[in-house]
N, C-alpha and C positions, 0 to 999 in steps of 0.2 A: 483735429489735433489742437488747434488754437482754443477751441471751446473747452477741451479737456483741461488744458493748462489754466484757462480762466476759471473753471469750476474749482480747480485745486486752490488757486489763490484766494478765491472768495470763501472757500471752506475754512481758510485760516482765520477768518473773522468770526467764525462760529464760537459760541461759548458752550462748553460742555460741563455739566455738573454731575455729581455723584448721586446715585440712588441709595437711600438709606432704608434699612430694615429695622423697625422698632421691636426690640425683644422685651416682652413684659416679664422680666426676671428681676426681682427686687435685690437679690444678693449681688448679682453682677452690676446692677445699677448703683447700689450703694458703694461697691468697691470702686467703680469708675469715678464717682463724685469725690470720694476720699482722695483718689489719686490726683484729680484735678485740683482740689484744695491744697494738697501737698505741693504740687508744682507751682501754684500761684503763690503760696507762702514762701517757698524757696526763692522764687523770682523776685518778689517784692522785698522780703525780709533780708535774705542773704546777699543776693546779687546787687540789688539797687540801694538798699539802706546801709548794710554793713560793708560791702565791698565797693560801693559806689560805681556800679557797672555802667552808669550813664556817662562816665567821664573818660576822657583820653588821658593816659598817664605817661609819666616819664620817670625812670629810675636812674638815668645816667647823670648823677649829680656831680658837679664840679666843686671841689672843696679845697680850702687852704686853712692850715692850722698853725697858729703861733703860740708858743708857751713861754712862760716866764715864772721862775721860782724865786722865792725870797725866804730868808731865815738864816740864822747863824747858830753855831754850836762850838763849844770848847771841849777838846779831848786831851787826855793825859795818859800816855802809854810808857811802859818801861823801856821800850826800844826807841821810841820816837820823841818822847817827852811831850811838852805842851804843844798843841796845835789848834789854831782857830780855823774853823771850816766855814767858809761863806759859799754863796751860790756858785761862784766861779771855781770852787774847789770840789764840791760834792755833786754838781750837775754835769753830766757827760752825755752828749756834747753840750757846751755852754750856750750855743747860739739860739736854742729854743726851737726844737723841731717837734713833730707829732709823735716821735719816739724818743724818749730820753730816760736817763738812768740817774737815780738818787742814791748816793752812798749812805749807808746806815751802819756799816761795820767794816773793819779792815785789819789786815796784817801787814806789817812793814818790815823790810830787811834793809837797814840803812848802810850807807858807806860801802857799797859794792864796787870793787875795782877789778880790772882784768888781771888774771893771774892763774895759778895752779892751786887746786884744792880738791878734796875728796867729793865724790858724787854723794847725793843724799841717799840714806838707807831706804827712803820711801820709793825709790825707783828700782824696779826689779831688774832691768837690764844693766844696772850698775854694780851688781854683786859679782864677786870674783874670789877665787882661791889661789890663783897664780897669775903671772904676767901674761901668759898665753891667752887668757880670756879677755884681756884688755888690749885689743888690736889698736895699734897707733893710727890716729887719723879717723877712726870710726866714731860716728856720732852715737851718743847714748839715746836709745829710743825712749821718747817721752821724758828725757832728762834735761840737763842744764848746760851741757857742753860737749867737747870732743875729747875722746880718750887719748892719753899720752903713751900708753903701752906699759904702765906700771900698775901693780895691784898693791894697795895699801892694806897691810895686815891689821893695823889697829882699828880700822873701820870696816874691813871686809868689802870695800868698794874700790872701783877703779879711780885713778887720778884723772882729772879732766882739766882742760883749759877753758875757763868760763869766767863769768862775773862772780867773784868770790867775796864773802862766803855765799854759798847757795842758800836758797830760801829754806827756812826752818820754822818751827813753831806750829801751834794748833789754833784753830779758829776759836775766838772767845765765845763764851756761853751767853754773854750779855752784849747788846748792841753798843758800840762805842759812841755813836751819835744818837743818844737816847731822845734828844729833843727834836729829832727829825719829824716826829709825828705832828709837830706844830708848824712845820714849813707850809707855805701856801703855794698853790699852783694856779696861775692865771692862764686860762685856756681861751684863746680868741679864735673863733671859727667863722669863716666866710664861705657861703655856699651860693651856687647858681644853677638854675635849671634852664639850659640854653634853648630848649624847644619853646618855652613860654616866655623867655626873656625875663625871668624872675630871679632876683638875688636878694640876699639878706644876711645879717650877722647875728650871732648869739648875744652880742652886747647891745642892749637896748639903748636907743638915743636918749640920753638924760642930760639935764643941765646942771645937776649937782656934781661938782668935780670931786667931792670927798666921798661919794657913794662907793666907788670901786676900792677905795682905800680902807673902808671900814666893813663892807658887807662880806658875808660868807654864805656860800651856797647852802640852802636848805630847801628840801622839796616842798615843804608846806608854807614856810614863811618868806623865803627868798628864792623862788624858783628861777628867776632870771639873773641871778648874780653869777658871773663866770669864774669866781674865785673859790677854790676848794682847799680844805685842810687835808694834808696827807693822811693823818690818822683817821679822819672821817671816811675818806675814800676806801681805806683798807677795811674799816668796820662795815661799810655798806656791802662788801663782798662776802661777809659772813666770817671773816677772820679778824684777828687782832694784830696790832702793830708789832707786838712781840713775836708773833709767829713768822712774820716776814722779815723783820729787821735784822735778826740774828744771822740767818743763812741766805736771805734774799728771796726774791720771787718775782712774778710777772703779773701785772694788773692791766686789765683792759677797761678803758673809759669809752663807752659808746655814746655817740650823739646821733639821735634819730630825728630826721626832719620829715614829717608827714603833713604836707600842706594841701589844703583844699582851697584852690584858687578861685572857686566860686564865691568864697566868703572874703571878708576883709583881710588885708595883709596882717593885721594884728593877731589874727587867729593862727598864724603860722609861726610856731615857737618850737625850740628844740626840746627833746626829752632825753635825759641822761640815764645811763645804766652802767653798772659797775660789776665786774666779775674777775675772778682770779683765773688766769690762763694756764698756769702750770700746776693746777690743783689736781689732787686725787684723794681717795679716801685715806690713804696712808702716806700723804705727801711729806709729813714731818719726819717720817722714819725712812723714807726712800732715799737711796744714794743719788737719784736723779733729781731730787727736789732742790729748790733754791736757785740762786743765780749769782755768779761771781766772775770776775776776770782780773787781769793784771795790767798794770801800766807802771812806768818809771819816770822819775824826774832827775834830770842830769844837771851836774854842777862841775865847776873847775876849782881846784884848790889853789893855794898860793903858788905852788910850783908849776901850775898849768896842767896838772894831771886831772883826767876826767874821772869822776865817780858818780854814783847814782844812788837813789833811794827807790827800792822796788816795793810797790804796793799791790797787795792782793785784796781787792775790795769786794764786799758783799753789799747788796742793796736791792732796791725795787726798780724794776723796769716798767715804765708806763707806755702803753700803746693806745693812742687815741684813734678810734675807729668811727668814721663818719659814713652814715647811710641816709638815704632819703628817697622820697617819692612825692611827686606833685601830680595833681589831677585837675582837669577842667572839663566842663560839660562839652560833649560832642555828640552829634546826631548819629555818627557811624557806629560807635560801640553800643549806643542805646538800641538801635535797630537790630544789631547782631544779637544782643542778649535777649531781646523780645522774640526774635526768630528762634533762638535756642529753646526758649520756654515753650513756644508753640510746637517745636519738634518733640519735646518731652510729652506734650499732650498726645501727639500721635503715637508715641510709645505706649501710653496708657490704653489707647484704642486697640493697638495690636495685642497687648497682654489680655485685655478683656475678651477680644475675639478668640484668642487661643483657649481661654477658659470656657467660653460659651460653646465653641464648636467641637472641642475635643475632651473636655473634662466634666461636663455636666451630664446628668442622666438622660436628658433629651437632646443630646448633641446631634444625633442623626437628623432629628426634625429641624433643628436650626440650620444644619448644613444644606438640607434640601430646600429650605426657604431662601437662604442667602445665595446659593450657587445654582444657576440654571444651565444644564448641560444640553447641548444641541448636537444630535447625531447626524452623520452624513446621509445615511439611507432615509431617515425621516425627512430630512431637508429635501432630498430628491423627490420623494413621494409627494410632499406638499407642493413642490414646484410643478409636478406632472398634473396633480389635481387642479391647480390654478389654471394651467393651460387648457385642460378639458372644460372647466367651467367657462373660460373665455370663449372657447370654440362653440359651446352650446348656446351661449348668449348671442353669438354672431349668427348661428343657424336659426334660432328662433326669430331674430330680427329680420333675416332674409325671408323666412316663411310668411311672416305677417305682411311683409311688403308685397309678396306675390299675391296673397289672398286679397289684399286691399285693391290691387290692380285688376284682378278678375272681377271683383264685386262692382268696380266702377264700369267695366265693360258690359256686364250683364244688366246693370241698371239702366244703361243708356238706351237699348232697344225698347225696353218697357216704357220709358218716358216717351219714345217716339210713337208707340202704338196706343198710348192712352187717349189721345184726342180722337183717333179713329174709332176706337171702341165706344167712346161716349156718343159719337155721332150715330153709329149703327144702333146703339141702344135706343136713342131717341127715335130713330126711324122705325124701329120695330114696334115701338109703342104708339106711333102715329099712323092711323088708318089711311090717311091720304097718301102718305109716302109709300104704303104697301101696294096701292093700286096703280101707281104711276110707273109705267115701264121705262120712262126716261131715266129714272134713277138707276135701274139695272143696266140699261144700255150705256149709261154714263160710266158705270164702274166696270163694265165687262171688258172693255179694251185693256184695262189696267190689270186685270186678274192674272194674266200670264206672268207679268213681271213680279208680282207679289206672291206668286204661287209658292216659292220656297219659304215664305213667311206665313203660310196658311196656318200652321200650328206652331206657336212660339211659347215656349215655357221658360221660366227662370226660377231659380232656387234661392231660398234664403238659408240661413243656418239651420232652420227647424222645419219649414213648410214649403210646399210646392204650389204655384198658382198657374192656371191655364187660361190662355186668352183665345177666344173664339175668332176664327177667321171671318172677315167681312163677307166673303163669297158664300160661305156656309150659311151665314145668317140670312142672306138674300134668298138663297134656294129654299130655305125652310119657310120663309114668308110667302114665296110664290106657290109653294105646295099647299099651303093653307088656303 
């Protein structure tokens, strides 16, 4: 059991590699090489060069935006008279946020006081033909006040308790603040990438204090100036100042930070983009186009009574949108992208195998070459044949061993008889030995003991040899 576990653990150190079959097919070979070149081009060109797949990135940018507008305009209306508009008047809110509104046109209803007056004919819920339709204490839907229970025949509307007179008039066809296109917008943006501890501003550190007072952003000549003209911003969206200033609109200013932190900090600079957010193909003729809202300014007269001026303002809403991404080299995404490329190489192998094994005219031949099927019966027959061959080898080895032992036993008596045979042969050839009886008498007592060996024969693999007994030889000599 311990040996089995030991073999198992040692087998884990074995290295196993695949067996490849080379198919001499030019079409599939060209297709596979083209696929490999495509994957390599995608990996190098798109992943590493264009997308910088060797970098660790961060898109959770932290940003702060501060805005400041400058410019003045003088307006003159029949209802409101002369009015000087400064940044504190036309910028809402005035504190300088990333979302702000610039007034370019307005309607004013001056000297409104609390009292009783007819509802505006523009409000459908204010129409009436008798007093029963003006329920006392009921608010006018989308109106200006609360119904008093009376129906005014001269206007055909209900009497209401509200700030009177109610708003009236039509939006002007020309912007009241025509010089708003020359207003300047100073956009100060601070960004930080916390993962890399990198922070920067769109205002370059300069020593010239008058640069920011005189420069204007231009993509070609002054790409790092953070001061924009309102008219230029609108023109960069593909519209004109006249299109938006009359009825209002919404503009998006995009600030994009794409920073390659493997390079010097000076290469990390903002890129600006401008778009109209409320745009459509027929935006100028749509009832949903434009942007406006109302606000009031309250005053007290000499008697201490409160009155107000109601403004319905049209203008341009600016939304500053900050996005960014920073990247720095890291071994982890590099290895992951290289592994993805190698996986795509495997997909090419799979596709070419499918074509070679199932779509080619010689697909059956390729399948037989690539796949080797082992049947159970054949495996059992081969195992039985191996056992038989092993048994035959063992039997032959045992047979040769027995033959070798027998040969050794047969050769030993022959070796013992050889000296005696030689002596007898010499005696037969010597006449003196033949006439001496002492030789016969000397051998005679021993003949009974050697009688079983009177005739000894031994065999080789091919011939038989006979050895003559010494007693027979002596008898023949005595007879002669």
